[in-house]
C-alpha positions as a printed NumPy array, in Angstrom:
array([[  8.547,  20.141, -10.093],
       [  6.072,  20.436,  -7.253],
       [  4.471,  23.751,  -6.481],
       [  5.511,  25.445,  -3.238],
       [  2.177,  24.608,  -1.542],
       [  2.944,  20.908,  -2.013],
       [  6.3  ,  21.304,  -0.27 ],
       [  5.391,  23.887,   2.415],
       [  5.095,  21.355,   5.259],
       [  8.267,  19.449,   4.409],
       [ 11.172,  20.55 ,   6.628],
       [ 13.743,  22.46 ,   4.545],
       [ 16.585,  20.132,   5.591],
       [ 14.584,  17.087,   4.454],
       [ 13.538,  18.807,   1.222],
       [ 17.147,  19.734,   0.38 ],
       [ 18.38 ,  16.205,   1.118],
       [ 15.665,  14.368,  -0.833],
       [ 14.278,  16.802,  -3.451],
       [ 16.105,  14.976,  -6.268],
       [ 13.975,  11.899,  -5.401],
       [ 10.735,  13.893,  -5.578],
       [  7.907,  12.942,  -7.943],
       [  4.406,  14.361,  -8.207],
       [  1.415,  12.335,  -9.382],
       [ -2.007,  13.646, -10.385],
       [ -5.277,  12.028,  -9.27 ],
       [ -5.696,   8.588, -10.836],
       [ -2.074,   8.186, -11.95 ],
       [ -0.376,   4.89 , -11.08 ],
       [  2.64 ,   4.843,  -8.81 ],
       [  2.806,   1.046,  -8.701],
       [  1.254,  -1.614, -10.941],
       [  0.26 ,  -5.032,  -9.598],
       [  2.471,  -7.811, -10.943],
       [  5.471,  -5.649, -11.869],
       [  8.933,  -6.433, -10.529],
       [  9.836,  -2.811,  -9.853],
       [ 11.818,  -2.309,  -6.612],
       [ 11.15 ,   1.379,  -5.982],
       [ 10.297,   2.417,  -2.432],
       [  8.062,   5.475,  -2.158],
       [  7.812,   7.781,   0.809],
       [  4.419,   9.461,   0.561],
       [  4.957,  13.028,   1.804],
       [  1.761,  14.758,   0.634],
       [ -1.656,  13.462,  -0.286],
       [ -3.453,  10.139,  -0.224],
       [ -3.164,   7.052,  -2.417],
       [ -5.578,   4.19 ,  -3.023],
       [ -4.423,   0.578,  -2.831],
       [ -6.126,  -1.691,  -5.389],
       [ -6.051,  -5.414,  -6.214],
       [ -7.274,  -7.201,  -9.311],
       [ -9.953,  -9.651,  -8.271],
       [-10.586, -12.262, -10.953],
       [ -9.204, -10.325, -13.905],
       [ -7.441,  -7.091, -14.796],
       [-10.751,  -5.364, -15.503],
       [-11.996,  -5.925, -11.953],
       [ -9.819,  -3.651,  -9.822],
       [-11.017,  -3.447,  -6.19 ],
       [-10.135,  -0.636,  -3.781],
       [ -8.735,  -2.171,  -0.582],
       [ -7.64 ,   0.811,   1.473],
       [ -6.132,   4.278,   1.513],
       [ -2.717,   5.391,   2.701],
       [ -2.071,   9.005,   3.646],
       [  1.153,  10.911,   4.164],
       [  3.604,  10.366,   5.83 ],
       [  3.979,   6.655,   4.995],
       [  6.038,   4.287,   2.901],
       [  4.547,   2.561,  -0.135],
       [  6.039,  -0.488,  -1.834],
       [  7.971,  -1.71 ,   1.196],
       [  6.364,  -5.158,   1.32 ],
       [  8.021,  -6.397,  -1.862],
       [ 11.386,  -5.061,  -0.728],
       [ 11.116,  -6.822,   2.617],
       [  9.449, -10.074,   1.49 ],
       [ 10.567, -10.203,  -2.16 ],
       [  8.474, -10.922,  -5.222],
       [  6.441,  -8.832,  -7.621],
       [  4.078,  -6.02 ,  -6.683],
       [  0.986,  -7.356,  -4.926],
       [ -1.212,  -4.332,  -5.588],
       [ -1.713,  -1.279,  -7.749],
       [ -1.272,   2.112,  -6.109],
       [ -2.974,   5.19 ,  -7.58 ],
       [ -2.949,   8.838,  -6.54 ],
       [ -6.277,   9.432,  -4.834],
       [ -5.972,  13.088,  -3.879],
       [ -5.649,  15.767,  -6.577],
       [ -1.861,  15.711,  -6.196],
       [  0.454,  13.287,  -4.468],
       [  4.074,  14.074,  -3.67 ],
       [  6.495,  11.218,  -3.02 ],
       [ 10.196,  10.637,  -2.645],
       [ 10.984,   7.658,  -4.917],
       [ 14.01 ,   5.57 ,  -3.894],
       [ 15.066,   3.021,  -6.523],
       [ 16.456,  -0.263,  -5.169],
       [ 16.916,   1.025,  -1.61 ],
       [ 18.393,  -0.87 ,   1.289],
       [ 16.876,  -1.123,   4.757],
       [ 18.965,   1.822,   5.963],
       [ 17.122,   4.065,   3.477],
       [ 13.77 ,   2.919,   4.879],
       [ 14.915,   3.698,   8.398],
       [ 17.163,   6.749,   7.83 ],
       [ 14.742,   8.941,   9.761],
       [ 13.414,   7.742,  13.158],
       [  9.972,   9.232,  12.5  ],
       [  9.741,   7.492,   9.112],
       [ 10.898,   4.191,  10.612],
       [  8.302,   4.416,  13.37 ],
       [  5.533,   5.197,  10.871],
       [  6.627,   2.213,   8.78 ],
       [  6.604,  -0.076,  11.816],
       [  3.191,   1.169,  12.95 ],
       [  1.634,   0.779,   9.51 ],
       [  3.104,  -2.694,   8.965],
       [  1.818,  -3.745,  12.393],
       [ -1.607,  -2.304,  11.598],
       [ -1.656,  -4.098,   8.22 ],
       [ -0.652,  -7.366,   9.887],
       [ -3.475,  -7.043,  12.425],
       [ -5.96 ,  -6.173,   9.669],
       [ -4.961,  -9.237,   7.616],
       [ -5.01 , -11.443,  10.705],
       [ -8.519, -10.252,  11.595],
       [ -9.639, -10.738,   7.982],
       [ -8.237, -14.271,   7.969],
       [-10.208, -15.149,  11.113],
       [-13.338, -13.6  ,   9.596],
       [-12.926, -15.572,   6.361],
       [-12.212, -18.806,   8.22 ],
       [-15.42 , -18.289,  10.227],
       [-17.365, -17.793,   6.998],
       [-15.825, -20.979,   5.559],
       [-16.914, -22.952,   8.638],
       [-20.475, -21.619,   8.297],
       [-20.566, -22.377,   4.57 ],
       [-19.299, -25.914,   5.132],
       [-22.058, -26.456,   7.688],
       [-24.662, -25.141,   5.248],
       [-23.342, -27.527,   2.581],
       [-23.561, -30.458,   4.988],
       [-27.118, -29.426,   5.927],
       [-28.121, -29.187,   2.241],
       [-26.511, -32.565,   1.448],
       [-28.361, -34.07 ,   4.391],
       [-31.684, -32.631,   3.155],
       [-31.02 , -33.942,  -0.366],
       [-30.359, -37.447,   0.956],
       [-33.715, -37.562,   2.787]])
């Protein structure tokens, strides 16, 4: 059970309604593991988590970003389907979440504030990935030009 300091800022009505979904993770503990088919939706209520991806192999875990409370975690796989696309670890000393197993969309949107935060974060993530795609495409164009230049020099 979480200590009272972890739950102080959670409205009592919300805490009473969702306390049976509450889980606490210590720094470094995994909430989600990349590649799993788990369908749990987490509402991060306290703390910060790190989002990691395996680049190349399982030994090469790369930190992509941080997510702080109040935000959903694990919603992408519920919306789009498929296995977990990243590993999520507690980054702060303690992380408090409400863990909803196999939720429906109504659970994700049962609170207007939560729904708005989800929409804002998904929109922000979409913009970030769109910007990253443009950046990578630009790098590919430059690399292709360098390859053509090198091939041209080799042919001379």
